C-alpha positions in Angstrom: 0.4 -0.1 0.2 1.1 3.3 -0.8 0.1 6.8 1.4 1.8 10.2 1.7 2.7 11.6 4.8 3.0 15.7 5.3 5.4 16.4 8.1 4.0 20.0 10.0 5.4 23.3 9.3 7.5 24.6 11.8 9.3 21.4 12.4 12.2 23.1 13.8 10.1 24.7 16.5 8.6 20.9 17.9 11.8 19.3 17.0 12.3 16.3 19.8 8.8 16.4 20.7 5.5 14.4 18.8 3.2 15.7 17.0 -0.6 14.5 16.6 -1.7 13.0 13.6 -4.7 13.4 11.4 -5.5 10.8 8.8 -7.3 11.5 5.8 -9.1 8.9 3.8 -10.2 9.5 0.6 -13.7 9.4 -1.3 -14.8 7.3 -3.9 -13.6 4.3 -3.2 -11.9 4.1 -6.2 -9.9 7.5 -6.5 -6.8 8.5 -5.1 -4.5 10.7 -3.3 -2.2 12.6 -6.0 0.5 15.3 -5.3 -1.7 18.0 -5.4 -2.6 20.8 -3.4 -4.9 20.4 -0.6 -6.3 23.7 1.6 -7.2 21.2 4.3 -3.9 19.4 4.1 -2.2 23.0 4.4 -4.2 24.1 7.5 -3.7 21.3 9.2 0.1 21.3 8.7 0.2 25.0 9.5 -1.5 23.9 13.2 1.1 21.7 14.1 -0.5 18.4 12.8 1.1 15.3 10.5 -1.7 14.5 8.0 -1.6 10.8 6.4 -3.2 10.2 3.3 -3.2 6.9 2.6 -4.3 5.0 -1.2 -5.8 1.2 0.5 -7.0 -1.3 -1.3 -10.0 0.4 -4.0 -7.7 3.0 -4.7 -6.4 4.0 -8.6 -2.8 3.7 -9.1 -2.1 0.2 -8.5 -3.7 -1.9 -11.6 -6.7 -3.5 -11.8 -6.9 -6.1 -9.1 -6.2 -3.6 -6.4 -9.3 -1.5 -7.3 -11.7 -3.9 -7.0 -10.0 -5.3 -4.0 -12.6 -4.0 -1.6 -15.5 -5.1 -3.4 -18.3 -7.2 -0.7 -15.8 -6.0 1.8 -16.1 -2.3 2.5 -14.6 -1.4 5.9 -12.5 -4.7 6.6 -9.7 -5.1 4.4 -9.3 -1.1 3.2 -9.6 -0.1 6.9 -7.0 -2.6 8.0 -4.6 -1.1 5.3 -5.5 2.4 6.8 -4.3 0.9 9.9 -1.0 -0.6 8.8 -0.6 2.7 7.0 -0.9 4.3 10.5 1.7 2.1 12.1 3.9 2.4 9.7 4.0 6.5 10.1 4.2 5.6 13.8 7.2 3.7 13.6 8.7 6.0 11.4 8.3 9.6 12.5 7.5 12.1 15.3 4.0 10.8 15.8 2.0 10.7 19.3 0.2 7.5 18.9 -2.2 9.1 21.9 -3.1 12.2 19.8 -4.8 10.6 16.2 -7.3 12.0 14.3 -9.5 10.5 11.4 -11.4 12.3 8.7 -13.0 12.2 5.5 -15.6 13.2 2.9 -18.0 10.6 1.2 -16.3 7.1 1.3 -13.7 8.8 3.5 -16.8 10.1 5.4 -18.1 6.4 6.1 -14.6 5.3 6.9 -14.4 7.7 9.8 -17.8 6.7 10.9 -16.5 3.2 10.7 -12.8 3.7 12.4 -14.8 5.2 15.1 -16.5 2.0 15.9 -13.8 -0.9 15.3 -11.4 0.8 17.1 -10.5 3.2 19.7 -6.9 4.1 18.3 -8.3 7.8 17.1 -9.2 10.5 19.8 -11.2 12.5 17.6 -13.2 12.1 14.3 -14.6 14.4 11.7 -16.8 12.5 9.0 -18.2 14.6 6.1 -21.0 13.2 3.8 -20.7 9.6 5.0 -22.5 6.3 5.1 -23.6 5.2 8.4 -26.2 2.3 7.3 -25.5 0.6 4.0 -29.1 -0.7 3.8 -31.0 2.4 4.4 -29.0 4.2 2.0 -29.4 1.6 -0.9 -33.2 3.2 -1.0 -32.7 6.9 -0.3 -29.4 7.9 -2.4 -30.2 9.0 -6.3 -26.9 7.2 -8.0 -27.7 3.6 -6.4 -26.6 1.8 -9.7 -23.2 1.6 -8.7 -23.6 -0.3 -5.4 -24.5 -3.7 -7.3 -21.0 -4.1 -8.8 -19.4 -3.5 -5.7 -21.9 -5.2 -3.2 -22.4 -7.9 -6.2 -26.2 -8.1 -4.8 -29.4 -5.6 -4.0 -29.9 -5.4 -0.5 -32.7 -7.4 -0.6 -31.2 -9.9 -1.9 -28.5 -10.0 0.5 -28.9 -7.6 3.7 -26.0 -9.4 5.1 -23.5 -7.9 2.8 -24.4 -4.5 3.6 -25.2 -4.8 7.0 -21.6 -6.4 7.8 -20.4 -2.7 6.6 -22.5 -0.6 8.0 -21.3 1.5 11.3 -24.7 1.8 12.9 -24.3 -1.8 13.6 -20.9 -0.7 15.9 -22.2 2.2 17.2 -22.2 0.8 20.8 -18.4 0.7 20.7 -17.6 4.4 20.0 -16.0 6.5 22.8 -14.3 8.8 20.1 -15.6 12.2 19.7 -17.0 12.6 16.4 -18.3 15.7 14.3 -20.9 15.3 11.3 -20.7 17.6 8.4 -23.1 17.2 5.6 -24.8 18.9 2.8 -28.7 19.6 3.4 -29.3 18.9 -0.5 -27.3 15.8 -1.0 -28.5 13.2 -3.1 -25.7 11.1 -3.7 -25.4 10.6 0.2 -28.6 11.9 1.7 -27.9 14.1 5.2 -30.3 11.3 7.2 -27.0 9.2 6.9 -25.2 11.9 9.3 -28.6 12.5 11.0 -28.6 8.7 11.9 -25.4 8.6 13.4 -25.6 11.7 14.9 -29.1 10.7 16.8 -26.9 7.0 18.2 -24.1 8.9 19.1 -26.2 11.4 21.3 -28.1 8.5 22.9 -25.1 6.9 23.9 -23.5 9.8 25.4 -20.5 10.4 23.3 -19.4 13.5 22.4 -20.6 14.6 19.2 -22.0 17.6 16.7 -24.1 17.7 13.4 -23.8 20.9 11.0 -26.2 20.5 8.1 -25.2 23.0 5.6 -28.3 24.8 3.8 -29.0 24.7 0.1 -25.4 22.5 -0.4 -25.4 19.2 -2.0 -22.3 16.9 -2.3 -20.2 19.3 -3.0 -20.2 22.6 -1.2 -20.1 25.5 -4.1 -20.7 28.2 -1.5 -17.2 29.5 -0.8 -18.5 30.7 2.7 -19.3 26.7 3.8 -16.0 25.7 2.3 -14.3 27.7 4.7 -16.5 26.6 7.5 -15.9 23.2 7.0 -12.4 23.5 6.9 -12.3 25.8 10.1 -14.8 23.4 11.9 -12.6 20.4 11.3 -9.4 22.3 12.7 -11.5 23.4 15.7 -12.8 20.0 16.5 -9.5 18.7 16.0 -7.7 21.3 18.4 -10.0 20.7 20.9 -9.3 17.2 21.1 -6.0 16.3 20.1 -4.0 19.5 21.5 -1.9 20.5 18.7 1.7 21.7 19.1 2.2 25.0 18.1 4.8 27.2 19.0 3.5 29.9 21.5 3.5 33.1 20.9 6.4 35.4 22.0 5.5 37.3 25.2 4.9 40.8 25.0 7.4 42.8 26.9 6.6 45.8 28.7 8.7 48.5 30.2 8.7 48.6 34.2 6.4 51.5 35.4 7.9 53.8 37.4 
């Protein structure tokens, strides 16, 4: 598996200290992280976070067999790949294992939801336009034809394939503070998916927040909403991971006479 690691800017100031890390999982799942500009990565890095961007099975870039390797296996093999990448980073970079965050949008949002139901390794999560329940998603989204090749059958013929990959079924295991972000008019991943996960987390006493962006779809168009999404994500990780950033120099005042 291949991935990218971006160490925080100003690393000289934090030399000798381990920094928190945010794992950013791409959407798709048939997509890939490439060396392109990412405002979110820049913001996180500038705030003192290492950023890990994995390309787990199901990603482009390593051949047809690799891109098809997560069929009928969402959240299982691909998530093991993500964790293997995190372990590799922890073994080779100055990253604090006790301050780990995870985020993603669309399929990446699903894996962020999935992550907090499967492990306590992450101390903060931000799931954007994620899928909490593949069974309810099947009947409410407007692009469901993509699901048949991945799941191998409809939800009516093989509901168990959808059940085993649905984060909502493991929600009682969640302890991680989780922020949920969604566009009000998203037809690719209806906002009901985040409502469902948020309601469960609230009922279980898990720290959570849900933000619905008015008139937005799967991809945000309004600059003010794009900005708010990034800043809310940053604030959530700041509140739960305590990043290492150089403290501002104190102002020196002349002694009074």
